[in-house]
C-alpha positions as CSV (number, residue, x, y, z in Angstrom):
1,X,129.1,-37.3,214.6
2,X,125.4,-36.5,214.1
3,X,122.9,-39.0,215.4
4,X,120.5,-40.4,212.8
5,X,116.9,-39.3,213.1
6,X,114.7,-42.4,213.5
7,X,111.1,-42.4,214.7
8,X,110.7,-44.4,217.8
9,X,108.4,-47.3,217.1
10,X,105.6,-48.0,219.6
11,X,104.4,-51.4,218.5
12,X,105.6,-53.9,221.2
13,X,105.5,-56.6,218.5
14,X,108.6,-55.0,216.9
15,X,110.7,-56.1,219.8
16,X,109.0,-58.2,222.5
17,X,108.9,-56.8,226.0
18,X,111.0,-59.5,227.7
19,X,113.8,-59.0,225.2
20,X,113.8,-55.3,225.9
21,X,113.8,-56.0,229.6
22,X,116.7,-58.4,229.5
23,X,118.8,-56.1,227.3
24,X,118.9,-53.6,230.2
25,X,119.5,-56.3,232.9
26,X,122.5,-56.2,235.1
27,X,123.3,-59.8,234.3
28,X,125.6,-60.3,231.3
29,X,124.0,-63.7,230.6
30,X,120.5,-62.2,230.3
31,X,121.8,-59.4,228.1
32,X,123.5,-62.0,225.9
33,X,120.4,-64.1,225.7
34,X,118.3,-61.1,224.7
35,X,120.9,-60.3,222.0
36,X,120.6,-63.8,220.6
37,X,116.9,-63.2,220.4
38,X,117.4,-60.0,218.5
39,X,119.7,-61.8,216.2
40,X,117.1,-64.5,215.5
41,X,114.4,-61.9,214.8
42,X,116.6,-59.9,212.5
43,X,117.6,-63.0,210.6
44,X,113.9,-63.8,210.1
45,X,113.2,-60.2,208.9
46,X,116.1,-60.3,206.4
47,X,115.3,-63.8,205.0
48,X,114.0,-64.1,201.5
49,X,110.7,-65.5,202.7
50,X,109.9,-62.7,205.2
51,X,111.8,-59.7,203.8
52,X,110.9,-56.9,206.2
53,X,113.5,-54.0,206.1
54,X,111.1,-51.7,207.8
55,X,111.0,-53.8,211.0
56,X,114.8,-54.1,210.9
57,X,115.1,-50.3,210.8
58,X,112.6,-50.1,213.7
59,X,114.6,-52.7,215.7
60,X,117.8,-50.8,215.2
61,X,116.1,-47.5,216.1
62,X,115.0,-49.1,219.4
63,X,118.5,-50.4,220.2
64,X,120.0,-47.0,219.4
65,X,117.5,-44.6,221.0
66,X,116.4,-46.6,224.0
67,X,119.6,-48.4,224.8
68,X,122.8,-47.2,223.2
69,X,121.9,-43.6,224.0
70,X,120.5,-44.4,227.4
71,X,121.7,-42.8,230.6
72,X,121.9,-46.2,232.2
73,X,125.2,-48.1,231.7
74,X,123.6,-51.5,231.6
75,X,121.2,-50.3,228.9
76,X,124.1,-49.0,226.9
77,X,125.8,-52.3,227.2
78,X,122.7,-54.2,226.1
79,X,122.2,-51.8,223.2
80,X,125.8,-52.4,222.0
81,X,125.4,-56.2,222.2
82,X,122.1,-55.9,220.4
83,X,123.6,-53.8,217.6
84,X,126.4,-56.4,217.2
85,X,123.9,-59.2,217.1
86,X,121.9,-57.3,214.4
87,X,125.0,-56.9,212.3
88,X,125.7,-60.6,212.6
89,X,122.2,-61.4,211.6
90,X,122.2,-59.1,208.6
91,X,125.3,-60.7,207.0
92,X,125.5,-59.6,203.3
93,X,122.7,-57.1,203.7
94,X,124.6,-55.1,206.3
95,X,125.9,-52.4,204.0
96,X,122.5,-50.7,203.8
97,X,122.3,-50.4,207.6
98,X,125.8,-49.2,208.5
99,X,124.8,-45.6,208.7
100,X,122.4,-46.6,211.5
101,X,124.7,-49.1,213.2
102,X,128.0,-47.4,213.4
103,X,127.4,-43.9,214.9
104,X,126.0,-45.1,218.3
105,X,128.8,-47.6,218.6
106,X,131.5,-45.0,217.8
107,X,130.0,-42.6,220.3
108,X,130.3,-45.1,223.0
109,X,134.1,-45.1,222.6
110,X,134.0,-41.9,224.7
111,X,131.7,-43.4,227.4
112,X,132.8,-42.9,231.0
113,X,132.2,-46.6,231.9
114,X,135.2,-48.7,230.8
115,X,132.9,-51.8,230.3
116,X,130.7,-49.8,227.9
117,X,133.8,-48.8,226.0
118,X,134.9,-52.4,225.8
119,X,131.4,-53.5,224.6
120,X,131.6,-50.8,222.0
121,X,134.9,-52.1,220.8
122,X,133.6,-55.6,220.6
123,X,130.5,-54.4,218.8
124,X,132.5,-52.6,216.1
125,X,134.7,-55.7,215.8
126,X,131.7,-57.8,215.0
127,X,130.2,-55.2,212.6
128,X,133.5,-54.9,210.8
129,X,133.9,-58.7,210.6
130,X,130.6,-58.9,208.8
131,X,130.7,-55.8,206.7
132,X,134.4,-56.0,205.7
133,X,135.1,-53.5,202.9
134,X,131.7,-51.8,203.3
135,X,132.7,-50.4,206.7
136,X,135.6,-48.4,205.1
137,X,133.1,-45.6,204.2
138,X,133.5,-44.7,207.9
139,X,137.3,-45.4,208.0
140,X,138.2,-42.0,209.3
141,X,135.7,-42.2,212.1
142,X,136.8,-45.7,212.9
143,X,140.5,-44.7,212.9
144,X,139.7,-41.7,215.2
145,X,137.9,-44.1,217.5
146,X,140.9,-46.4,217.5
147,X,143.1,-43.5,218.6
148,X,140.9,-43.0,221.6
149,X,140.8,-46.7,222.5
150,X,144.6,-47.0,222.2
151,X,145.0,-44.3,224.8
152,X,142.5,-45.9,227.1
153,X,143.6,-46.6,230.7
154,X,141.7,-49.9,230.9
155,X,143.7,-52.9,229.7
156,X,140.7,-54.8,228.5
157,X,139.7,-51.9,226.3
158,X,143.3,-51.6,224.9
159,X,143.4,-55.4,224.2
160,X,140.1,-55.2,222.4
161,X,141.3,-52.2,220.4
162,X,144.3,-54.1,219.2
163,X,142.1,-56.9,218.0
164,X,139.9,-54.4,216.2
165,X,143.0,-52.7,214.7
166,X,144.3,-55.9,213.3
167,X,140.9,-56.8,211.8
168,X,140.6,-53.3,210.2
169,X,144.1,-53.6,208.7
170,X,143.2,-57.0,207.2
171,X,140.0,-55.4,205.7
172,X,142.0,-52.5,204.2
173,X,144.7,-54.9,202.8
174,X,142.1,-56.9,200.9
175,X,140.2,-53.9,199.6
176,X,141.0,-52.6,196.1
177,X,139.4,-49.2,196.3
178,X,140.6,-47.8,199.7
179,X,140.4,-44.0,199.4
180,X,143.8,-43.1,201.0
181,X,143.6,-39.4,200.0
182,X,140.6,-39.0,202.4
183,X,142.6,-40.5,205.2
184,X,145.8,-38.4,204.7
185,X,144.4,-35.2,206.5
186,X,143.6,-37.2,209.6
187,X,146.9,-39.0,209.5
188,X,148.7,-35.6,209.2
189,X,146.9,-34.4,212.2
190,X,147.3,-37.5,214.4
191,X,151.0,-38.2,213.6
192,X,152.0,-35.2,215.6
193,X,150.7,-36.8,218.8
194,X,153.3,-37.5,221.5
195,X,151.3,-40.4,223.0
196,X,153.3,-43.6,222.5
197,X,150.2,-45.8,221.9
198,X,148.9,-43.5,219.2
199,X,152.4,-43.4,217.6
200,X,152.6,-47.2,217.6
201,X,149.1,-47.3,216.0
202,X,150.1,-44.7,213.3
203,X,153.4,-46.3,212.4
204,X,151.6,-49.7,212.1
205,X,149.0,-48.2,209.8
206,X,151.6,-46.4,207.6
207,X,153.5,-49.7,207.2
208,X,150.4,-51.6,206.3
209,X,149.2,-49.0,203.8
210,X,152.7,-48.9,202.2
211,X,152.6,-52.7,201.9
212,X,149.3,-52.8,199.9
213,X,150.2,-52.8,196.2
214,X,147.0,-50.9,195.2
215,X,147.6,-48.1,197.7
216,X,150.2,-45.5,196.6
217,X,150.9,-43.8,199.9
218,X,154.4,-42.8,198.7
219,X,152.9,-39.8,196.8
220,X,151.6,-38.5,200.1
221,X,154.8,-38.9,202.0
222,X,155.5,-35.2,202.4
223,X,152.3,-35.0,204.4
224,X,153.5,-37.2,207.2
225,X,157.3,-37.5,206.8
226,X,158.0,-34.9,209.5
227,X,155.9,-36.9,212.0
228,X,157.8,-40.1,211.2
229,X,161.1,-38.2,211.8
230,X,159.8,-36.9,215.1
231,X,159.3,-40.4,216.3
232,X,163.0,-41.1,216.0
233,X,163.5,-39.2,219.2
234,X,160.8,-41.0,221.1
235,X,161.8,-42.4,224.5
236,X,160.3,-45.8,223.5
237,X,162.9,-47.9,221.7
238,X,160.2,-49.9,219.9
239,X,158.6,-46.8,218.4
240,X,162.0,-45.5,217.3
241,X,162.8,-48.7,215.6
242,X,159.4,-49.0,213.9
243,X,159.7,-45.4,212.6
244,X,163.2,-45.9,211.4
245,X,162.2,-49.1,209.6
246,X,159.4,-47.3,207.9
247,X,161.7,-44.5,206.9
248,X,164.2,-46.9,205.4
249,X,161.6,-48.6,203.4
250,X,160.3,-45.3,202.0
251,X,163.8,-44.2,201.1
252,X,164.3,-47.5,199.3
253,X,161.1,-46.9,197.4
254,X,162.0,-43.3,196.6
255,X,165.3,-44.6,194.9
256,X,163.2,-46.8,192.7
257,X,160.6,-44.1,191.8
258,X,162.3,-41.6,189.5
259,X,159.1,-39.6,188.9
260,X,158.6,-38.7,192.6
261,X,159.1,-35.0,193.3
262,X,161.7,-34.6,196.1
263,X,161.4,-30.9,196.5
264,X,158.5,-30.9,198.9
265,X,160.4,-33.1,201.3
266,X,163.6,-31.0,201.4
267,X,162.1,-28.5,203.8
268,X,161.2,-31.3,206.2
269,X,164.8,-32.7,206.0
270,X,166.3,-29.3,206.6
271,X,164.1,-28.9,209.7
272,X,165.0,-32.4,211.0
273,X,168.7,-31.6,210.6
274,X,168.4,-28.9,213.2
275,X,166.7,-31.2,215.8
276,X,168.4,-31.8,219.1
277,X,168.2,-35.6,218.8
278,X,171.4,-37.0,217.2
279,X,169.7,-40.0,215.6
280,X,167.1,-37.7,214.0
281,X,169.8,-35.4,212.6
282,X,171.9,-38.3,211.3
283,X,168.9,-40.0,209.6
284,X,167.8,-36.7,208.0
285,X,171.4,-36.2,206.7
286,X,171.4,-39.7,205.2
287,X,168.2,-38.8,203.3
288,X,169.6,-35.5,202.1
289,X,172.8,-37.2,200.9
290,X,170.7,-39.6,198.8
291,X,168.3,-36.9,197.6
292,X,171.2,-34.9,196.2
293,X,172.3,-37.9,194.0
294,X,168.7,-38.6,193.0
295,X,167.4,-35.1,192.4
296,X,170.6,-33.4,191.1
297,X,169.8,-30.1,189.4
298,X,166.1,-30.3,190.4
299,X,167.2,-29.5,194.0
300,X,169.1,-26.3,193.1
301,X,166.1,-24.2,194.2
302,X,166.5,-25.6,197.7
303,X,170.4,-25.3,197.7
304,X,170.7,-22.5,200.2
305,X,168.6,-24.1,202.9
306,X,170.2,-27.4,202.4
307,X,173.7,-26.0,202.7
308,X,172.8,-24.0,205.8
309,X,172.0,-27.1,207.8
310,X,174.9,-29.1,206.3
311,X,177.4,-26.5,207.4
312,X,176.0,-26.6,210.9
313,X,176.2,-30.4,211.0
314,X,179.8,-30.4,209.9
315,X,180.7,-29.2,213.4
316,X,178.4,-31.6,215.2
317,X,179.6,-33.1,218.4
318,X,178.8,-36.6,217.1
319,X,181.5,-38.0,214.9
320,X,179.1,-40.0,212.7
321,X,177.0,-36.9,212.0
322,X,180.2,-34.9,211.1
323,X,181.3,-37.6,208.7
324,X,177.9,-37.8,206.9
325,X,177.7,-34.0,206.9
326,X,181.1,-33.7,205.2
327,X,180.1,-36.3,202.6
328,X,176.8,-34.4,202.0
329,X,178.7,-31.1,201.7
330,X,181.1,-32.6,199.1
331,X,178.2,-33.9,197.1
332,X,176.5,-30.5,197.2
333,X,179.8,-28.8,196.3
334,X,180.3,-31.1,193.3
335,X,176.7,-30.6,192.1
336,X,177.0,-26.8,192.1
337,X,180.5,-26.9,190.6
338,X,179.5,-29.1,187.7
339,X,176.1,-27.6,186.9
340,X,175.4,-25.1,184.2
341,X,172.0,-24.3,185.5
342,X,171.1,-21.0,187.2
343,X,170.5,-20.9,190.9
344,X,170.0,-18.2,193.6
345,X,173.5,-17.1,194.3
346,X,172.4,-14.3,196.7
347,X,170.5,-16.7,199.0
348,X,173.4,-19.1,198.9
349,X,175.9,-16.3,199.8
350,X,173.6,-15.2,202.7
351,X,173.9,-18.6,204.2
352,X,177.7,-18.9,203.6
353,X,178.3,-15.4,205.0
354,X,176.3,-16.2,208.1
355,X,178.4,-19.3,208.8
356,X,181.8,-17.5,208.2
357,X,181.4,-16.2,211.8
358,X,180.3,-19.6,213.2
359,X,182.1,-20.5,216.4
360,X,183.3,-23.9,215.0
361,X,186.3,-24.1,212.8
362,X,185.1,-26.9,210.5
363,X,182.0,-24.8,209.6
364,X,184.1,-21.7,208.9
365,X,186.5,-23.8,206.7
366,X,183.7,-25.3,204.7
367,X,182.1,-21.9,204.2
368,X,185.3,-20.5,202.8
369,X,185.6,-23.5,200.5
370,X,182.2,-22.6,199.1
371,X,183.3,-19.0,198.6
372,X,186.4,-20.1,196.8
373,X,184.5,-22.5,194.5
374,X,182.0,-19.8,193.7
375,X,184.7,-17.3,192.8
376,X,186.2,-19.8,190.5
377,X,182.9,-20.8,188.9
378,X,181.1,-17.4,188.6
379,X,183.7,-14.7,189.3
380,X,181.7,-11.9,187.6
381,X,178.5,-12.6,189.5
382,X,180.5,-13.0,192.8
383,X,182.2,-9.7,192.3
384,X,178.8,-8.0,192.3
385,X,178.2,-9.3,195.9
386,X,181.7,-8.4,197.2
387,X,180.5,-5.3,199.1
388,X,178.7,-7.6,201.5
389,X,181.1,-10.5,201.4
390,X,184.4,-8.6,201.5
391,X,184.1,-7.2,205.1
392,X,183.5,-10.7,206.4
393,X,186.5,-12.0,204.6
394,X,188.6,-9.3,206.1
395,X,187.2,-10.1,209.6
396,X,188.2,-13.7,209.1
397,X,191.8,-12.7,208.9
398,X,191.6,-12.2,212.7
399,X,190.4,-15.8,213.1
400,X,192.4,-17.6,215.9
401,X,192.8,-20.7,213.7
402,X,195.7,-20.7,211.2
403,X,193.9,-23.0,208.8
404,X,190.9,-20.7,208.6
405,X,193.3,-17.7,207.9
406,X,195.2,-19.6,205.2
407,X,192.0,-20.6,203.4
408,X,190.6,-17.1,203.8
409,X,193.8,-15.8,202.1
410,X,193.3,-18.2,199.3
411,X,189.8,-16.7,198.8
412,X,191.3,-13.2,198.9
413,X,194.0,-14.3,196.4
414,X,191.2,-15.5,194.0
415,X,189.7,-12.0,194.2
416,X,193.1,-10.5,193.5
417,X,193.4,-12.4,190.3
418,X,191.1,-9.8,188.9
419,X,193.2,-6.7,188.3
420,X,190.5,-4.3,189.2
421,X,190.2,-5.9,192.6
422,X,193.9,-6.5,193.3
423,X,194.6,-3.0,194.7
424,X,191.2,-2.8,196.3
425,X,192.0,-5.9,198.4
426,X,195.5,-4.7,199.4
427,X,194.3,-1.2,200.2
428,X,191.6,-2.7,202.5
429,X,194.2,-5.0,204.0
430,X,196.5,-2.1,204.8
431,X,193.5,-0.2,206.3
432,X,192.6,-3.2,208.4
433,X,196.2,-3.4,209.7
434,X,196.0,0.3,210.5
435,X,192.8,-0.1,212.5
436,X,193.8,-3.4,214.1
437,X,197.4,-3.3,215.2
438,X,197.0,-6.6,217.0
439,X,196.2,-8.2,213.7
440,X,199.3,-6.8,212.2
441,X,201.4,-8.0,215.1
442,X,199.9,-11.6,215.4
443,X,198.9,-12.3,211.8
444,X,200.7,-9.8,209.6
445,X,203.6,-12.1,208.8
446,X,201.4,-15.1,207.9
447,X,199.1,-12.9,205.8
448,X,201.9,-11.3,203.7
449,X,203.8,-14.6,203.3
450,X,200.7,-16.5,202.2
451,X,199.7,-13.8,199.7
452,X,203.2,-13.8,198.3
453,X,202.9,-17.5,197.7
454,X,199.4,-17.5,196.3
455,X,200.0,-14.5,194.1
456,X,203.5,-13.1,193.5
457,X,205.9,-11.7,196.0
458,X,207.1,-9.0,193.6
459,X,203.6,-7.7,192.7
460,X,202.5,-7.8,196.4
461,X,205.5,-5.7,197.6
462,X,205.2,-3.3,194.7
463,X,201.6,-2.7,195.6
464,X,202.3,-2.3,199.3
465,X,205.1,0.2,198.4
466,X,202.7,2.2,196.3
467,X,200.1,2.3,199.0
468,X,202.5,3.1,201.9
469,X,204.2,5.9,199.9
470,X,200.8,7.8,200.0
471,X,200.0,6.9,203.6
472,X,199.3,10.0,205.8
473,X,199.7,8.2,209.1
474,X,203.5,8.3,209.3
475,X,203.7,6.3,212.5
476,X,201.7,3.4,211.0
477,X,203.6,3.7,207.7
478,X,206.9,3.3,209.6
479,X,205.6,0.3,211.5
480,X,204.2,-1.3,208.4
481,X,207.5,-0.9,206.5
482,X,209.4,-2.3,209.5
483,X,207.1,-5.4,209.4
484,X,207.2,-5.9,205.7
485,X,211.0,-5.5,205.7
486,X,211.4,-8.1,208.4
487,X,209.2,-10.5,206.4
488,X,211.3,-9.8,203.3
489,X,214.5,-10.6,205.1
490,X,213.4,-13.7,206.9
491,X,210.6,-15.4,205.0
492,X,211.5,-18.5,202.9
493,X,208.4,-17.7,200.7
494,X,210.1,-14.5,199.5
495,X,213.3,-16.2,198.3
496,X,212.8,-15.2,194.7
497,X,212.1,-11.6,195.6
498,X,215.3,-11.3,197.6
499,X,217.2,-12.9,194.6
500,X,215.6,-10.3,192.3
501,X,216.7,-7.4,194.6
502,X,220.2,-8.7,194.9
503,X,220.6,-8.0,191.2
504,X,219.6,-4.3,191.5
505,X,223.0,-3.2,190.1
506,X,223.0,-5.5,187.1
507,X,219.3,-5.8,186.1
508,X,217.0,-3.0,185.0
509,X,213.9,-4.9,186.3
510,X,215.6,-5.4,189.6
511,X,216.7,-1.7,189.7
512,X,213.1,-0.5,189.1
513,X,211.8,-2.9,191.9
514,X,214.5,-1.6,194.3
515,X,213.7,2.0,193.7
516,X,210.0,1.5,194.1
517,X,210.4,-0.3,197.3
518,X,213.1,2.1,198.5
519,X,210.8,5.1,198.2
520,X,208.2,3.5,200.6
521,X,210.9,2.1,202.8
522,X,212.1,5.6,203.4
523,X,209.4,5.8,206.2
524,X,211.9,3.7,208.3
525,X,215.6,4.4,208.3
526,X,216.8,1.0,209.5
527,X,214.5,-0.8,207.0
528,X,215.9,1.4,204.2
529,X,219.5,0.6,205.2
530,X,218.8,-3.1,205.4
531,X,217.1,-3.0,201.9
532,X,220.3,-1.4,200.6
533,X,222.4,-4.2,202.1
534,X,220.1,-6.8,200.6
535,X,220.2,-5.1,197.2
536,X,224.0,-4.7,197.5
537,X,223.7,-1.0,196.9
538,X,226.4,-0.4,199.5
539,X,227.3,3.1,198.4
540,X,223.8,4.3,199.2
541,X,223.9,2.3,202.5
542,X,227.1,4.1,203.5
543,X,225.4,7.5,202.9
544,X,222.4,6.4,204.9
545,X,224.5,5.7,207.9
546,X,225.8,9.2,207.9
547,X,222.2,10.5,207.8
548,X,221.1,8.2,210.6
549,X,223.9,9.6,212.8
550,X,222.5,13.1,212.2
551,X,218.9,12.1,213.2
552,X,217.5,11.5,216.6
553,X,218.5,8.1,218.0
554,X,215.6,6.5,219.9
555,X,215.2,3.3,221.8
556,X,213.1,1.9,219.0
557,X,215.7,2.8,216.5
558,X,218.4,1.0,218.5
559,X,216.2,-2.1,218.9
560,X,215.8,-2.2,215.1
561,X,219.5,-1.9,214.6
562,X,220.1,-4.7,217.1
563,X,217.7,-6.9,215.1
564,X,219.5,-6.0,211.9
565,X,222.8,-7.1,213.4
566,X,221.3,-10.4,214.2
567,X,220.0,-10.8,210.7
568,X,223.4,-10.0,209.2
569,X,224.6,-13.1,211.0
570,X,221.7,-15.2,209.4
571,X,221.9,-17.2,206.2
572,X,220.1,-14.4,204.3
573,X,223.3,-12.3,204.3
574,X,225.8,-15.0,203.8
575,X,226.9,-13.4,200.5
576,X,227.4,-10.1,202.2
577,X,229.7,-11.7,204.8
578,X,231.7,-13.3,202.0
579,X,232.0,-10.0,200.3
580,X,233.8,-8.7,203.4
581,X,236.8,-10.8,202.3
582,X,237.2,-8.5,199.3
583,X,237.3,-5.0,200.8
584,X,238.9,-3.6,197.7
585,X,235.9,-4.7,195.6
586,X,233.3,-3.6,198.2
587,X,234.8,-0.7,200.1
588,X,231.4,0.9,200.8
589,X,230.2,-2.3,202.5
590,X,232.9,-2.0,205.1
591,X,232.2,1.7,205.6
592,X,228.5,1.0,206.0
593,X,229.0,-1.7,208.6
594,X,231.6,0.3,210.5
595,X,229.3,3.2,210.4
596,X,226.5,1.0,211.8
597,X,228.9,-0.2,214.5
598,X,229.6,3.4,215.5
599,X,225.9,4.0,215.9
600,X,225.5,1.2,218.4
601,X,226.1,1.6,222.1
602,X,228.2,-1.0,223.9
603,X,226.0,-4.1,223.8
604,X,225.8,-7.7,222.6
605,X,224.9,-6.4,219.1
606,X,227.9,-4.2,219.2
607,X,230.2,-7.0,220.2
608,X,228.7,-9.4,217.6
609,X,229.2,-6.9,214.7
610,X,232.7,-5.9,216.0
611,X,233.8,-9.5,216.1
612,X,232.6,-10.0,212.5
613,X,234.5,-6.9,211.3
614,X,237.6,-7.8,213.3
615,X,237.8,-11.1,211.4
616,X,238.6,-9.1,208.2
617,X,242.3,-8.6,207.6
618,X,243.6,-5.2,208.9
619,X,245.8,-4.8,205.9
620,X,242.9,-5.3,203.5
621,X,240.9,-2.7,205.4
622,X,243.6,-0.2,205.2
623,X,243.9,-0.8,201.5
624,X,240.2,-0.4,201.1
625,X,240.1,2.8,203.0
626,X,243.0,4.3,201.1
627,X,241.0,4.1,197.8
628,X,237.6,5.0,199.1
629,X,235.7,8.2,198.3
630,X,232.2,8.7,199.5
631,X,230.5,8.3,196.2
632,X,233.2,6.8,194.1
633,X,231.8,4.3,191.5
634,X,233.4,0.9,191.1
635,X,233.5,-1.3,188.0
636,X,230.5,-3.2,189.2
637,X,228.4,-0.1,189.3
638,X,229.1,0.6,185.6
639,X,226.4,-0.1,183.0
640,X,222.8,-0.5,184.3
641,X,223.9,-0.1,187.9
642,X,225.2,3.4,187.2
643,X,221.7,4.4,186.4
644,X,220.8,4.5,190.1
645,X,220.7,8.1,191.1
646,X,222.2,7.8,194.5
647,X,222.0,11.5,195.3
648,X,218.4,11.7,194.0
649,X,217.0,8.9,196.0
650,X,219.1,9.9,199.1
651,X,217.4,13.3,198.8
652,X,214.0,11.6,198.8
653,X,214.9,9.6,201.9
654,X,216.0,12.7,203.7
655,X,212.7,14.4,202.8
656,X,210.7,11.5,204.1
657,X,212.7,11.4,207.3
658,X,212.2,15.1,207.8
659,X,208.4,14.5,207.7
660,X,208.8,11.9,210.4
661,X,210.9,14.3,212.5
662,X,208.3,17.1,212.1
663,X,205.6,14.7,213.2
664,X,207.5,13.7,216.4
665,X,208.1,17.4,217.2
666,X,204.4,18.1,216.8
667,X,203.4,15.2,219.0
668,X,205.9,16.3,221.6
669,X,204.5,19.8,221.5
670,X,201.0,18.6,221.9
671,X,202.0,16.6,224.9
672,X,203.8,19.6,226.4
673,X,200.7,21.8,226.0
674,X,198.5,19.2,227.7
675,X,201.0,18.9,230.5
676,X,201.2,22.7,230.8
677,X,197.3,23.0,230.9
678,X,197.2,20.3,233.6
679,X,199.8,22.0,235.7
680,X,198.0,25.4,235.3
681,X,194.6,23.8,236.4
682,X,196.3,22.3,239.4
683,X,197.9,25.6,240.4
684,X,194.5,27.3,240.0
685,X,192.8,24.8,242.2
686,X,195.5,25.2,244.9
């Protein structure tokens, strides 16, 4: 603050020598007596009879230059007392002298001597008491001084500052033209202070300014809202409570002020939702929850940032925060779902995609809910962003939580509703299974079953069959067929598909389905055989047994046959077991099962199947065998069933199995060559 330029008067009559001497005395009583003399002189000079403004200026100049700015502490004390006395004497005329009186007093707030600072505080109190509203021209300077005094280490100074603070608040409250816009920059700067005393001072002032009807501080709320939220994490309980009370009052006023723009405050709330302090996060979420209801579509430009922090808070360790975050998320979801306005989908998807890999399950689930809703609301727009989103959705299939996987499958099913993307999704799924065998092993059954429920088991299996028929990795194709076949035979979700296949000999649709699946199932002999049993195409099953006997029997093959025997004893094949009671009607069924029995070594599976077949009447078996030719058609095979080209599809099966045999020979040859090279190198070294 610049010091006023005032010429030093030399006339001793302006201020008598004894007064000047006593103002600098060590004794407080003498300084006080001298100040009273100054007050008397100034009163005379300001009276109507002896109006002498020039001498008043000269007296103030002496008090400032020779005392308030003196290097002697006692002189500074005397000067401050003298300035206060001058203010008291001036009364209604003080406004014209404030630019001379206030600067030296405010400068003394920084004095090294605590008593000088105290006298400066007292002097300003007296000046303010006289000047009232006129002093507010210097409000920023006074407030800056109060901040210094509130941090003072001397208790007398602090107590004096509190008295000055209360008086200044009263003055502001009674003033009709307080220029709050000039104060806001200083408030914005000071509110970031960590000092507890300054924080108490600032919260008190915000509360007072908000309570004054003629001061609209609400419109400047974005300028200091962040600072108020910061105080919620203060170690001082009183500060936290005062800040929270102020925030609650502002929120109440915002609800009543429909014209207030909420957008500038959203960024502050987003930032506060990421703070470490739980109380701060909860309060910010409460504000955001209310803002969504108040602002509605006006907040759509801020949607992505809001959703980002809400998804984080959904997995907060504090239950109350989780509950409020879930409520806020639902309100946001409802807002977007119901709106017809445009919003930045790309920015929103960036946030959602980021949280799909969040380490917390609730956040991942909520992110998938948003993707699902967006696909339902704006499918065409969402499909444009699939190249970035789709890999993340496929990665989520490996999620350790079943709920996340199921919801992810619902999202993928939504994508599959579009015919163009149906095969794309399933092709990518097959490729993912090929690259991640663990996913196939641990999640394969769940994924196929859920997709069959969400879409349609028949369309899913038809699509898988078409894809696997073209698969060049024969080992994977065989494994995938084995997995799909086991799901088909055991999953309750595929009950309708099994029922459809059982009609392969009486329904054209079922026959087409059987043949399409059969071609792909040819990658795996046991799966093909079990498919024939399920479809009740026993004549083909009988022929397959003969082929399996001619092929290489591996441990894996025997394990699959063992599993099939167990499945034959399951409720899925109850109709097959009942058909064993009518060997004349189903001669190829008996031949198929007996052929399977002959393939098995002596084991528990062999004993189980043998016991089942032994329960059939010997006489009936003989009768059945006497009338059985390898490809003799029965009455049931007439009509549509007769259209199944058994020889043709058996030939296709043999061709596919020949490919697998050639692949195994090639692998064996490669291993042999490697072993031969290794032995040759070892001999060479020796």
